[in-house]
HTML snippet that shows the backbone in 3Dmol.js (N, CA, C, O; Angstrom):
<script src="https://3Dmol.org/build/3Dmol-min.js"></script>
<div id="view" style="width:600px;height:400px;position:relative"></div>
<script>
const pdb = `
ATOM      1  N   MET A   1     -15.538 -17.283   6.802  1.00  0.00           N
ATOM      2  CA  MET A   1     -14.647 -16.473   7.610  1.00  0.00           C
ATOM      3  C   MET A   1     -13.392 -16.153   6.791  1.00  0.00           C
ATOM      4  O   MET A   1     -12.880 -17.007   6.067  1.00  0.00           O
ATOM      5  N   ALA A   2     -12.916 -14.942   6.909  1.00  0.00           N
ATOM      6  CA  ALA A   2     -11.770 -14.488   6.138  1.00  0.00           C
ATOM      7  C   ALA A   2     -10.475 -15.072   6.695  1.00  0.00           C
ATOM      8  O   ALA A   2     -10.317 -15.213   7.908  1.00  0.00           O
ATOM      9  N   LYS A   3      -9.568 -15.404   5.815  1.00  0.00           N
ATOM     10  CA  LYS A   3      -8.243 -15.886   6.187  1.00  0.00           C
ATOM     11  C   LYS A   3      -7.460 -14.734   6.819  1.00  0.00           C
ATOM     12  O   LYS A   3      -7.590 -13.584   6.400  1.00  0.00           O
ATOM     13  N   ASP A   4      -6.654 -15.048   7.819  1.00  0.00           N
ATOM     14  CA  ASP A   4      -5.825 -14.025   8.471  1.00  0.00           C
ATOM     15  C   ASP A   4      -4.579 -13.797   7.623  1.00  0.00           C
ATOM     16  O   ASP A   4      -3.775 -14.711   7.439  1.00  0.00           O
ATOM     17  N   HIS A   5      -4.418 -12.590   7.109  1.00  0.00           N
ATOM     18  CA  HIS A   5      -3.282 -12.246   6.257  1.00  0.00           C
ATOM     19  C   HIS A   5      -2.171 -11.556   7.035  1.00  0.00           C
ATOM     20  O   HIS A   5      -1.261 -10.982   6.437  1.00  0.00           O
ATOM     21  N   GLY A   6      -2.235 -11.606   8.335  1.00  0.00           N
ATOM     22  CA  GLY A   6      -1.174 -11.034   9.170  1.00  0.00           C
ATOM     23  C   GLY A   6      -1.420  -9.571   9.490  1.00  0.00           C
ATOM     24  O   GLY A   6      -2.450  -9.007   9.123  1.00  0.00           O
ATOM     25  N   PRO A   7      -0.459  -8.961  10.182  1.00  0.00           N
ATOM     26  CA  PRO A   7      -0.635  -7.592  10.670  1.00  0.00           C
ATOM     27  C   PRO A   7      -0.577  -6.515   9.581  1.00  0.00           C
ATOM     28  O   PRO A   7      -0.943  -5.367   9.834  1.00  0.00           O
ATOM     29  N   THR A   8      -0.125  -6.871   8.378  1.00  0.00           N
ATOM     30  CA  THR A   8      -0.025  -5.852   7.334  1.00  0.00           C
ATOM     31  C   THR A   8      -1.361  -5.585   6.651  1.00  0.00           C
ATOM     32  O   THR A   8      -1.508  -4.575   5.963  1.00  0.00           O
ATOM     33  N   ILE A   9      -2.332  -6.470   6.828  1.00  0.00           N
ATOM     34  CA  ILE A   9      -3.665  -6.294   6.237  1.00  0.00           C
ATOM     35  C   ILE A   9      -4.647  -6.026   7.364  1.00  0.00           C
ATOM     36  O   ILE A   9      -4.824  -6.859   8.254  1.00  0.00           O
ATOM     37  N   LYS A  10      -5.288  -4.855   7.325  1.00  0.00           N
ATOM     38  CA  LYS A  10      -6.202  -4.470   8.398  1.00  0.00           C
ATOM     39  C   LYS A  10      -7.588  -5.100   8.248  1.00  0.00           C
ATOM     40  O   LYS A  10      -8.227  -5.424   9.249  1.00  0.00           O
ATOM     41  N   ASP A  11      -8.056  -5.277   7.016  1.00  0.00           N
ATOM     42  CA  ASP A  11      -9.396  -5.824   6.775  1.00  0.00           C
ATOM     43  C   ASP A  11      -9.262  -7.033   5.854  1.00  0.00           C
ATOM     44  O   ASP A  11      -9.283  -6.900   4.631  1.00  0.00           O
ATOM     45  N   ASP A  12      -9.122  -8.232   6.467  1.00  0.00           N
ATOM     46  CA  ASP A  12      -8.882  -9.453   5.702  1.00  0.00           C
ATOM     47  C   ASP A  12     -10.017  -9.788   4.738  1.00  0.00           C
ATOM     48  O   ASP A  12      -9.758 -10.206   3.610  1.00  0.00           O
ATOM     49  N   ALA A  13     -11.265  -9.613   5.158  1.00  0.00           N
ATOM     50  CA  ALA A  13     -12.399  -9.927   4.296  1.00  0.00           C
ATOM     51  C   ALA A  13     -12.421  -9.015   3.073  1.00  0.00           C
ATOM     52  O   ALA A  13     -12.661  -9.471   1.955  1.00  0.00           O
ATOM     53  N   ARG A  14     -12.176  -7.756   3.287  1.00  0.00           N
ATOM     54  CA  ARG A  14     -12.154  -6.797   2.176  1.00  0.00           C
ATOM     55  C   ARG A  14     -11.004  -7.109   1.216  1.00  0.00           C
ATOM     56  O   ARG A  14     -11.164  -7.020  -0.001  1.00  0.00           O
ATOM     57  N   TYR A  15      -9.845  -7.474   1.770  1.00  0.00           N
ATOM     58  CA  TYR A  15      -8.681  -7.839   0.962  1.00  0.00           C
ATOM     59  C   TYR A  15      -9.015  -9.030   0.066  1.00  0.00           C
ATOM     60  O   TYR A  15      -8.730  -9.008  -1.132  1.00  0.00           O
ATOM     61  N   GLU A  16      -9.622 -10.073   0.649  1.00  0.00           N
ATOM     62  CA  GLU A  16      -9.970 -11.265  -0.129  1.00  0.00           C
ATOM     63  C   GLU A  16     -10.978 -10.936  -1.227  1.00  0.00           C
ATOM     64  O   GLU A  16     -10.855 -11.434  -2.346  1.00  0.00           O
ATOM     65  N   ALA A  17     -11.968 -10.107  -0.923  1.00  0.00           N
ATOM     66  CA  ALA A  17     -12.959  -9.727  -1.926  1.00  0.00           C
ATOM     67  C   ALA A  17     -12.311  -8.979  -3.083  1.00  0.00           C
ATOM     68  O   ALA A  17     -12.668  -9.195  -4.242  1.00  0.00           O
ATOM     69  N   LEU A  18     -11.374  -8.112  -2.779  1.00  0.00           N
ATOM     70  CA  LEU A  18     -10.669  -7.361  -3.826  1.00  0.00           C
ATOM     71  C   LEU A  18      -9.786  -8.280  -4.661  1.00  0.00           C
ATOM     72  O   LEU A  18      -9.699  -8.110  -5.877  1.00  0.00           O
ATOM     73  N   LYS A  19      -9.131  -9.251  -4.029  1.00  0.00           N
ATOM     74  CA  LYS A  19      -8.311 -10.217  -4.759  1.00  0.00           C
ATOM     75  C   LYS A  19      -9.177 -11.052  -5.700  1.00  0.00           C
ATOM     76  O   LYS A  19      -8.745 -11.384  -6.804  1.00  0.00           O
ATOM     77  N   GLU A  20     -10.397 -11.394  -5.274  1.00  0.00           N
ATOM     78  CA  GLU A  20     -11.322 -12.156  -6.124  1.00  0.00           C
ATOM     79  C   GLU A  20     -11.736 -11.350  -7.350  1.00  0.00           C
ATOM     80  O   GLU A  20     -12.138 -11.924  -8.362  1.00  0.00           O
ATOM     81  N   GLN A  21     -11.640 -10.023  -7.267  1.00  0.00           N
ATOM     82  CA  GLN A  21     -11.947  -9.153  -8.401  1.00  0.00           C
ATOM     83  C   GLN A  21     -10.720  -8.961  -9.291  1.00  0.00           C
ATOM     84  O   GLN A  21     -10.691  -8.068 -10.138  1.00  0.00           O
ATOM     85  N   CYS A  22      -9.707  -9.809  -9.090  1.00  0.00           N
ATOM     86  CA  CYS A  22      -8.472  -9.817  -9.893  1.00  0.00           C
ATOM     87  C   CYS A  22      -7.603  -8.578  -9.682  1.00  0.00           C
ATOM     88  O   CYS A  22      -6.884  -8.171 -10.594  1.00  0.00           O
ATOM     89  N   MET A  23      -7.656  -7.981  -8.510  1.00  0.00           N
ATOM     90  CA  MET A  23      -6.759  -6.872  -8.197  1.00  0.00           C
ATOM     91  C   MET A  23      -5.409  -7.430  -7.768  1.00  0.00           C
ATOM     92  O   MET A  23      -5.320  -8.544  -7.253  1.00  0.00           O
ATOM     93  N   SER A  24      -4.363  -6.646  -7.984  1.00  0.00           N
ATOM     94  CA  SER A  24      -3.032  -7.065  -7.550  1.00  0.00           C
ATOM     95  C   SER A  24      -2.998  -7.097  -6.019  1.00  0.00           C
ATOM     96  O   SER A  24      -3.823  -6.474  -5.351  1.00  0.00           O
ATOM     97  N   LYS A  25      -2.027  -7.837  -5.481  1.00  0.00           N
ATOM     98  CA  LYS A  25      -1.880  -7.910  -4.029  1.00  0.00           C
ATOM     99  C   LYS A  25      -1.643  -6.526  -3.433  1.00  0.00           C
ATOM    100  O   LYS A  25      -2.198  -6.178  -2.390  1.00  0.00           O
ATOM    101  N   GLN A  26      -0.805  -5.742  -4.116  1.00  0.00           N
ATOM    102  CA  GLN A  26      -0.469  -4.419  -3.593  1.00  0.00           C
ATOM    103  C   GLN A  26      -1.690  -3.502  -3.562  1.00  0.00           C
ATOM    104  O   GLN A  26      -1.934  -2.821  -2.566  1.00  0.00           O
ATOM    105  N   LYS A  27      -2.453  -3.487  -4.651  1.00  0.00           N
ATOM    106  CA  LYS A  27      -3.612  -2.595  -4.716  1.00  0.00           C
ATOM    107  C   LYS A  27      -4.689  -3.053  -3.734  1.00  0.00           C
ATOM    108  O   LYS A  27      -5.304  -2.226  -3.060  1.00  0.00           O
ATOM    109  N   ALA A  28      -4.919  -4.358  -3.650  1.00  0.00           N
ATOM    110  CA  ALA A  28      -5.911  -4.881  -2.711  1.00  0.00           C
ATOM    111  C   ALA A  28      -5.514  -4.548  -1.273  1.00  0.00           C
ATOM    112  O   ALA A  28      -6.368  -4.193  -0.460  1.00  0.00           O
ATOM    113  N   ALA A  29      -4.227  -4.661  -0.957  1.00  0.00           N
ATOM    114  CA  ALA A  29      -3.753  -4.345   0.396  1.00  0.00           C
ATOM    115  C   ALA A  29      -3.944  -2.870   0.690  1.00  0.00           C
ATOM    116  O   ALA A  29      -4.394  -2.505   1.777  1.00  0.00           O
ATOM    117  N   ARG A  30      -3.606  -2.020  -0.267  1.00  0.00           N
ATOM    118  CA  ARG A  30      -3.740  -0.576  -0.061  1.00  0.00           C
ATOM    119  C   ARG A  30      -5.198  -0.202   0.216  1.00  0.00           C
ATOM    120  O   ARG A  30      -5.482   0.587   1.117  1.00  0.00           O
ATOM    121  N   ILE A  31      -6.111  -0.769  -0.560  1.00  0.00           N
ATOM    122  CA  ILE A  31      -7.526  -0.452  -0.379  1.00  0.00           C
ATOM    123  C   ILE A  31      -8.052  -1.046   0.924  1.00  0.00           C
ATOM    124  O   ILE A  31      -8.806  -0.392   1.645  1.00  0.00           O
ATOM    125  N   ALA A  32      -7.659  -2.281   1.227  1.00  0.00           N
ATOM    126  CA  ALA A  32      -8.122  -2.937   2.457  1.00  0.00           C
ATOM    127  C   ALA A  32      -7.615  -2.222   3.704  1.00  0.00           C
ATOM    128  O   ALA A  32      -8.243  -2.291   4.760  1.00  0.00           O
ATOM    129  N   ASN A  33      -6.486  -1.538   3.585  1.00  0.00           N
ATOM    130  CA  ASN A  33      -5.914  -0.832   4.732  1.00  0.00           C
ATOM    131  C   ASN A  33      -6.391   0.614   4.839  1.00  0.00           C
ATOM    132  O   ASN A  33      -5.977   1.335   5.747  1.00  0.00           O
ATOM    133  N   THR A  34      -7.251   1.041   3.927  1.00  0.00           N
ATOM    134  CA  THR A  34      -7.779   2.398   3.942  1.00  0.00           C
ATOM    135  C   THR A  34      -9.085   2.430   4.732  1.00  0.00           C
ATOM    136  O   THR A  34      -9.946   1.567   4.559  1.00  0.00           O
ATOM    137  N   ASP A  35      -9.220   3.413   5.583  1.00  0.00           N
ATOM    138  CA  ASP A  35     -10.468   3.604   6.318  1.00  0.00           C
ATOM    139  C   ASP A  35     -11.555   3.995   5.320  1.00  0.00           C
ATOM    140  O   ASP A  35     -11.403   5.000   4.626  1.00  0.00           O
ATOM    141  N   PRO A  36     -12.644   3.233   5.224  1.00  0.00           N
ATOM    142  CA  PRO A  36     -13.689   3.540   4.241  1.00  0.00           C
ATOM    143  C   PRO A  36     -14.282   4.939   4.396  1.00  0.00           C
ATOM    144  O   PRO A  36     -14.788   5.507   3.429  1.00  0.00           O
ATOM    145  N   HIS A  37     -14.223   5.487   5.585  1.00  0.00           N
ATOM    146  CA  HIS A  37     -14.776   6.818   5.813  1.00  0.00           C
ATOM    147  C   HIS A  37     -13.856   7.920   5.292  1.00  0.00           C
ATOM    148  O   HIS A  37     -14.283   9.057   5.086  1.00  0.00           O
ATOM    149  N   GLU A  38     -12.594   7.568   5.083  1.00  0.00           N
ATOM    150  CA  GLU A  38     -11.639   8.550   4.585  1.00  0.00           C
ATOM    151  C   GLU A  38     -11.325   8.348   3.107  1.00  0.00           C
ATOM    152  O   GLU A  38     -10.645   9.175   2.500  1.00  0.00           O
ATOM    153  N   ALA A  39     -11.808   7.269   2.534  1.00  0.00           N
ATOM    154  CA  ALA A  39     -11.534   6.980   1.123  1.00  0.00           C
ATOM    155  C   ALA A  39     -12.128   8.073   0.240  1.00  0.00           C
ATOM    156  O   ALA A  39     -13.259   8.512   0.449  1.00  0.00           O
ATOM    157  N   GLY A  40     -11.369   8.492  -0.723  1.00  0.00           N
ATOM    158  CA  GLY A  40     -11.830   9.511  -1.652  1.00  0.00           C
ATOM    159  C   GLY A  40     -11.590  10.926  -1.185  1.00  0.00           C
ATOM    160  O   GLY A  40     -11.825  11.875  -1.933  1.00  0.00           O
ATOM    161  N   VAL A  41     -11.125  11.083   0.039  1.00  0.00           N
ATOM    162  CA  VAL A  41     -10.840  12.418   0.557  1.00  0.00           C
ATOM    163  C   VAL A  41      -9.441  12.803   0.095  1.00  0.00           C
ATOM    164  O   VAL A  41      -8.475  12.083   0.348  1.00  0.00           O
ATOM    165  N   ARG A  42      -9.342  13.908  -0.561  1.00  0.00           N
ATOM    166  CA  ARG A  42      -8.045  14.347  -1.065  1.00  0.00           C
ATOM    167  C   ARG A  42      -7.343  15.190  -0.001  1.00  0.00           C
ATOM    168  O   ARG A  42      -7.904  16.140   0.546  1.00  0.00           O
ATOM    169  N   GLY A  43      -6.115  14.811   0.264  1.00  0.00           N
ATOM    170  CA  GLY A  43      -5.360  15.534   1.276  1.00  0.00           C
ATOM    171  C   GLY A  43      -4.441  16.577   0.680  1.00  0.00           C
ATOM    172  O   GLY A  43      -4.515  17.754   1.033  1.00  0.00           O
ATOM    173  N   GLY A  44      -3.570  16.147  -0.230  1.00  0.00           N
ATOM    174  CA  GLY A  44      -2.636  17.056  -0.852  1.00  0.00           C
ATOM    175  C   GLY A  44      -1.595  17.616   0.096  1.00  0.00           C
ATOM    176  O   GLY A  44      -0.955  18.624  -0.205  1.00  0.00           O
ATOM    177  N   LYS A  45      -1.420  16.969   1.240  1.00  0.00           N
ATOM    178  CA  LYS A  45      -0.514  17.493   2.250  1.00  0.00           C
ATOM    179  C   LYS A  45       0.849  16.803   2.245  1.00  0.00           C
ATOM    180  O   LYS A  45       1.806  17.319   2.822  1.00  0.00           O
ATOM    181  N   ALA A  46       0.941  15.650   1.604  1.00  0.00           N
ATOM    182  CA  ALA A  46       2.179  14.887   1.631  1.00  0.00           C
ATOM    183  C   ALA A  46       3.239  15.538   0.752  1.00  0.00           C
ATOM    184  O   ALA A  46       2.937  16.136  -0.281  1.00  0.00           O
ATOM    185  N   GLU A  47       4.483  15.405   1.185  1.00  0.00           N
ATOM    186  CA  GLU A  47       5.578  15.942   0.379  1.00  0.00           C
ATOM    187  C   GLU A  47       5.852  15.003  -0.792  1.00  0.00           C
ATOM    188  O   GLU A  47       5.440  13.843  -0.772  1.00  0.00           O
ATOM    189  N   ASP A  48       6.537  15.498  -1.797  1.00  0.00           N
ATOM    190  CA  ASP A  48       6.864  14.702  -2.966  1.00  0.00           C
ATOM    191  C   ASP A  48       7.732  13.516  -2.560  1.00  0.00           C
ATOM    192  O   ASP A  48       8.537  13.607  -1.634  1.00  0.00           O
ATOM    193  N   TYR A  49       7.554  12.400  -3.269  1.00  0.00           N
ATOM    194  CA  TYR A  49       8.373  11.224  -2.981  1.00  0.00           C
ATOM    195  C   TYR A  49       9.860  11.529  -3.121  1.00  0.00           C
ATOM    196  O   TYR A  49      10.674  11.017  -2.352  1.00  0.00           O
ATOM    197  N   GLU A  50      10.214  12.349  -4.085  1.00  0.00           N
ATOM    198  CA  GLU A  50      11.623  12.679  -4.296  1.00  0.00           C
ATOM    199  C   GLU A  50      12.251  13.392  -3.094  1.00  0.00           C
ATOM    200  O   GLU A  50      13.464  13.325  -2.899  1.00  0.00           O
ATOM    201  N   ASP A  51      11.443  14.061  -2.301  1.00  0.00           N
ATOM    202  CA  ASP A  51      11.935  14.784  -1.133  1.00  0.00           C
ATOM    203  C   ASP A  51      12.056  13.898   0.105  1.00  0.00           C
ATOM    204  O   ASP A  51      12.572  14.338   1.133  1.00  0.00           O
ATOM    205  N   ARG A  52      11.582  12.652   0.014  1.00  0.00           N
ATOM    206  CA  ARG A  52      11.627  11.738   1.153  1.00  0.00           C
ATOM    207  C   ARG A  52      12.911  10.922   1.126  1.00  0.00           C
ATOM    208  O   ARG A  52      13.530  10.741   0.077  1.00  0.00           O
ATOM    209  N   THR A  53      13.300  10.434   2.305  1.00  0.00           N
ATOM    210  CA  THR A  53      14.472   9.571   2.406  1.00  0.00           C
ATOM    211  C   THR A  53      14.087   8.146   2.010  1.00  0.00           C
ATOM    212  O   THR A  53      12.906   7.798   1.977  1.00  0.00           O
ATOM    213  N   LYS A  54      15.091   7.333   1.713  1.00  0.00           N
ATOM    214  CA  LYS A  54      14.817   5.948   1.348  1.00  0.00           C
ATOM    215  C   LYS A  54      14.093   5.212   2.487  1.00  0.00           C
ATOM    216  O   LYS A  54      13.131   4.496   2.214  1.00  0.00           O
ATOM    217  N   PRO A  55      14.518   5.360   3.757  1.00  0.00           N
ATOM    218  CA  PRO A  55      13.776   4.699   4.842  1.00  0.00           C
ATOM    219  C   PRO A  55      12.306   5.154   4.925  1.00  0.00           C
ATOM    220  O   PRO A  55      11.431   4.346   5.236  1.00  0.00           O
ATOM    221  N   GLU A  56      12.034   6.421   4.654  1.00  0.00           N
ATOM    222  CA  GLU A  56      10.647   6.899   4.656  1.00  0.00           C
ATOM    223  C   GLU A  56       9.851   6.242   3.526  1.00  0.00           C
ATOM    224  O   GLU A  56       8.690   5.875   3.703  1.00  0.00           O
ATOM    225  N   LEU A  57      10.487   6.101   2.370  1.00  0.00           N
ATOM    226  CA  LEU A  57       9.823   5.446   1.243  1.00  0.00           C
ATOM    227  C   LEU A  57       9.584   3.967   1.532  1.00  0.00           C
ATOM    228  O   LEU A  57       8.535   3.425   1.183  1.00  0.00           O
ATOM    229  N   GLU A  58      10.556   3.312   2.170  1.00  0.00           N
ATOM    230  CA  GLU A  58      10.387   1.906   2.540  1.00  0.00           C
ATOM    231  C   GLU A  58       9.235   1.738   3.530  1.00  0.00           C
ATOM    232  O   GLU A  58       8.465   0.783   3.431  1.00  0.00           O
ATOM    233  N   GLN A  59       9.119   2.653   4.473  1.00  0.00           N
ATOM    234  CA  GLN A  59       8.017   2.602   5.441  1.00  0.00           C
ATOM    235  C   GLN A  59       6.677   2.739   4.734  1.00  0.00           C
ATOM    236  O   GLN A  59       5.743   1.992   5.027  1.00  0.00           O
ATOM    237  N   ARG A  60       6.573   3.681   3.811  1.00  0.00           N
ATOM    238  CA  ARG A  60       5.329   3.880   3.062  1.00  0.00           C
ATOM    239  C   ARG A  60       5.019   2.642   2.213  1.00  0.00           C
ATOM    240  O   ARG A  60       3.864   2.226   2.123  1.00  0.00           O
ATOM    241  N   ALA A  61       6.044   2.058   1.593  1.00  0.00           N
ATOM    242  CA  ALA A  61       5.857   0.846   0.794  1.00  0.00           C
ATOM    243  C   ALA A  61       5.376  -0.302   1.680  1.00  0.00           C
ATOM    244  O   ALA A  61       4.542  -1.103   1.259  1.00  0.00           O
ATOM    245  N   ARG A  62       5.899  -0.384   2.903  1.00  0.00           N
ATOM    246  CA  ARG A  62       5.448  -1.398   3.858  1.00  0.00           C
ATOM    247  C   ARG A  62       3.978  -1.187   4.187  1.00  0.00           C
ATOM    248  O   ARG A  62       3.210  -2.147   4.246  1.00  0.00           O
ATOM    249  N   GLU A  63       3.583   0.066   4.401  1.00  0.00           N
ATOM    250  CA  GLU A  63       2.197   0.386   4.754  1.00  0.00           C
ATOM    251  C   GLU A  63       1.206  -0.023   3.666  1.00  0.00           C
ATOM    252  O   GLU A  63       0.092  -0.451   3.968  1.00  0.00           O
ATOM    253  N   VAL A  64       1.607   0.107   2.414  1.00  0.00           N
ATOM    254  CA  VAL A  64       0.688  -0.224   1.314  1.00  0.00           C
ATOM    255  C   VAL A  64       0.884  -1.636   0.784  1.00  0.00           C
ATOM    256  O   VAL A  64       0.177  -2.060  -0.130  1.00  0.00           O
ATOM    257  N   GLY A  65       1.845  -2.373   1.355  1.00  0.00           N
ATOM    258  CA  GLY A  65       1.990  -3.782   1.019  1.00  0.00           C
ATOM    259  C   GLY A  65       2.783  -4.091  -0.239  1.00  0.00           C
ATOM    260  O   GLY A  65       2.517  -5.092  -0.903  1.00  0.00           O
ATOM    261  N   ILE A  66       3.744  -3.260  -0.574  1.00  0.00           N
ATOM    262  CA  ILE A  66       4.581  -3.518  -1.748  1.00  0.00           C
ATOM    263  C   ILE A  66       5.634  -4.555  -1.383  1.00  0.00           C
ATOM    264  O   ILE A  66       6.391  -4.383  -0.428  1.00  0.00           O
ATOM    265  N   GLU A  67       5.669  -5.637  -2.162  1.00  0.00           N
ATOM    266  CA  GLU A  67       6.621  -6.714  -1.904  1.00  0.00           C
ATOM    267  C   GLU A  67       7.962  -6.414  -2.566  1.00  0.00           C
ATOM    268  O   GLU A  67       8.010  -5.743  -3.597  1.00  0.00           O
ATOM    269  N   GLY A  68       9.043  -6.906  -1.982  1.00  0.00           N
ATOM    270  CA  GLY A  68      10.377  -6.734  -2.526  1.00  0.00           C
ATOM    271  C   GLY A  68      10.978  -5.367  -2.275  1.00  0.00           C
ATOM    272  O   GLY A  68      11.987  -5.012  -2.884  1.00  0.00           O
ATOM    273  N   ARG A  69      10.373  -4.599  -1.389  1.00  0.00           N
ATOM    274  CA  ARG A  69      10.800  -3.213  -1.153  1.00  0.00           C
ATOM    275  C   ARG A  69      12.208  -3.114  -0.578  1.00  0.00           C
ATOM    276  O   ARG A  69      12.905  -2.132  -0.832  1.00  0.00           O
ATOM    277  N   SER A  70      12.637  -4.108   0.189  1.00  0.00           N
ATOM    278  CA  SER A  70      13.957  -4.017   0.818  1.00  0.00           C
ATOM    279  C   SER A  70      15.088  -4.107  -0.204  1.00  0.00           C
ATOM    280  O   SER A  70      16.210  -3.680   0.071  1.00  0.00           O
ATOM    281  N   LYS A  71      14.798  -4.660  -1.377  1.00  0.00           N
ATOM    282  CA  LYS A  71      15.824  -4.797  -2.410  1.00  0.00           C
ATOM    283  C   LYS A  71      15.764  -3.666  -3.435  1.00  0.00           C
ATOM    284  O   LYS A  71      16.583  -3.619  -4.352  1.00  0.00           O
ATOM    285  N   MET A  72      14.806  -2.759  -3.288  1.00  0.00           N
ATOM    286  CA  MET A  72      14.636  -1.669  -4.256  1.00  0.00           C
ATOM    287  C   MET A  72      15.491  -0.468  -3.886  1.00  0.00           C
ATOM    288  O   MET A  72      15.726  -0.196  -2.709  1.00  0.00           O
ATOM    289  N   ASN A  73      15.955   0.253  -4.914  1.00  0.00           N
ATOM    290  CA  ASN A  73      16.628   1.522  -4.653  1.00  0.00           C
ATOM    291  C   ASN A  73      15.564   2.613  -4.563  1.00  0.00           C
ATOM    292  O   ASN A  73      14.379   2.338  -4.755  1.00  0.00           O
ATOM    293  N   LYS A  74      15.969   3.824  -4.280  1.00  0.00           N
ATOM    294  CA  LYS A  74      15.016   4.909  -4.067  1.00  0.00           C
ATOM    295  C   LYS A  74      14.135   5.138  -5.292  1.00  0.00           C
ATOM    296  O   LYS A  74      12.925   5.312  -5.154  1.00  0.00           O
ATOM    297  N   GLY A  75      14.718   5.140  -6.476  1.00  0.00           N
ATOM    298  CA  GLY A  75      13.943   5.343  -7.703  1.00  0.00           C
ATOM    299  C   GLY A  75      12.912   4.247  -7.925  1.00  0.00           C
ATOM    300  O   GLY A  75      11.786   4.526  -8.340  1.00  0.00           O
ATOM    301  N   GLU A  76      13.290   3.004  -7.653  1.00  0.00           N
ATOM    302  CA  GLU A  76      12.363   1.880  -7.809  1.00  0.00           C
ATOM    303  C   GLU A  76      11.223   1.962  -6.793  1.00  0.00           C
ATOM    304  O   GLU A  76      10.078   1.639  -7.110  1.00  0.00           O
ATOM    305  N   LEU A  77      11.544   2.395  -5.569  1.00  0.00           N
ATOM    306  CA  LEU A  77      10.501   2.562  -4.550  1.00  0.00           C
ATOM    307  C   LEU A  77       9.489   3.624  -4.983  1.00  0.00           C
ATOM    308  O   LEU A  77       8.281   3.429  -4.854  1.00  0.00           O
ATOM    309  N   ILE A  78       9.990   4.741  -5.494  1.00  0.00           N
ATOM    310  CA  ILE A  78       9.106   5.818  -5.955  1.00  0.00           C
ATOM    311  C   ILE A  78       8.203   5.310  -7.068  1.00  0.00           C
ATOM    312  O   ILE A  78       7.000   5.568  -7.063  1.00  0.00           O
ATOM    313  N   GLU A  79       8.780   4.588  -8.021  1.00  0.00           N
ATOM    314  CA  GLU A  79       8.002   4.062  -9.143  1.00  0.00           C
ATOM    315  C   GLU A  79       6.933   3.082  -8.659  1.00  0.00           C
ATOM    316  O   GLU A  79       5.792   3.131  -9.119  1.00  0.00           O
ATOM    317  N   ALA A  80       7.301   2.190  -7.732  1.00  0.00           N
ATOM    318  CA  ALA A  80       6.357   1.210  -7.198  1.00  0.00           C
ATOM    319  C   ALA A  80       5.226   1.902  -6.427  1.00  0.00           C
ATOM    320  O   ALA A  80       4.066   1.502  -6.534  1.00  0.00           O
ATOM    321  N   LEU A  81       5.560   2.926  -5.660  1.00  0.00           N
ATOM    322  CA  LEU A  81       4.530   3.650  -4.908  1.00  0.00           C
ATOM    323  C   LEU A  81       3.583   4.388  -5.835  1.00  0.00           C
ATOM    324  O   LEU A  81       2.387   4.466  -5.554  1.00  0.00           O
ATOM    325  N   ARG A  82       4.084   4.925  -6.922  1.00  0.00           N
ATOM    326  CA  ARG A  82       3.230   5.643  -7.867  1.00  0.00           C
ATOM    327  C   ARG A  82       2.334   4.701  -8.646  1.00  0.00           C
ATOM    328  O   ARG A  82       1.197   5.049  -8.962  1.00  0.00           O
ATOM    329  N   LYS A  83       2.828   3.515  -8.959  1.00  0.00           N
ATOM    330  CA  LYS A  83       2.027   2.541  -9.699  1.00  0.00           C
ATOM    331  C   LYS A  83       0.936   1.970  -8.820  1.00  0.00           C
ATOM    332  O   LYS A  83      -0.172   1.686  -9.275  1.00  0.00           O
ATOM    333  N   GLY A  84       1.278   1.805  -7.530  1.00  0.00           N
ATOM    334  CA  GLY A  84       0.334   1.321  -6.543  1.00  0.00           C
ATOM    335  C   GLY A  84      -0.327   0.094  -6.941  1.00  0.00           C
ATOM    336  O   GLY A  84      -1.156  -0.430  -6.197  1.00  0.00           O
TER     337      GLY A  84
END
`;
const viewer = $3Dmol.createViewer("view");
viewer.addModel(pdb, "pdb");
viewer.setStyle({}, {cartoon: {color: "spectrum"}});
viewer.zoomTo();
viewer.render();
</script>
């Protein structure tokens, strides 16, 4: 049975499997939180990170599981989101 990683991880079993493959916590969280039916679908609808506010960037960083986001400035948040 998969360990409960809290409300930020939607698919705990998938997250653990990705971590066992030596993926970073952030990348494993991002993939585990993606709907498998929508994975690989290109949207191209999102605005550039530079056009977003810092709170919007923090929200996106929270969604993908980036740690330390509250202490990052806008440039650091953008860099962390791009590195994923």
